[in-house]
N, C-alpha and C positions, 0 to 999 in steps of 0.2 A: 334411632341412630341419629346422631347430630353430625354436623359438617366436619368434625375432627375425627370421625371414625369410632366414636364411643357407642356402645350398644348396651344399654341398661348397666352401665358402669364397667363394662369390659372393653378392652382395646382389641380392635380387629387387626389381625396381621394382613397386610396387603402390600401392593407395590405402588411406586410413585405414578407409574403409567395409568393404573386403575384409578387412582385418586383424580388425576387430570381428566381422564375420560368421564368419570362421574360428575365432575365439577362443571363441565361444559354443557351437560344435559339439563333440561328443565327439572325442577324439583320432583314433580310427580313421577318422572321416569328415572332419574339418575341417583342422586345422592341418597335418597331414603329408600332405595330398593333393597329389600332384605337379602337378595343374592348379591352381596357386595363383591365377592370374589369370583363371581360366575365367569366362565369362559364362553365368550359369544362365538357362535358359528356364523358363516357368511349370511345365511338367510335370516338369523336372528338380528344381525347388524342392520340389514336391509329394513327389517320390520321396526326396528328401534328408530332408525332415521325417519322412516315414514310416520311413525307415531309422534316423533318430535315435531315434524312439520305440522301435523294436524293440530297439536296442542298450541304451538306458536301462532298458527292461524286463528284459533279460537281466542287466544289472549289478545291478539291484535284487533279482532272484531269487537271485543269488550272494551278495549281502550278507546277505539274510534267512536263508539256510540256514546 
């Protein structure tokens, strides 16, 4: 899937809110997640935020070195 919502030549039907939500997440977590239209529960959002912070911390450590 690319940043415009195409998946192997198919257009994925989704909402603007989901596109914005996926756009702000790091690529390993957000945009290229195969569950593009997944409905996140409270605990899943908590885990998603935690994973995002872990990834951003790793990226920051790589850049500083």
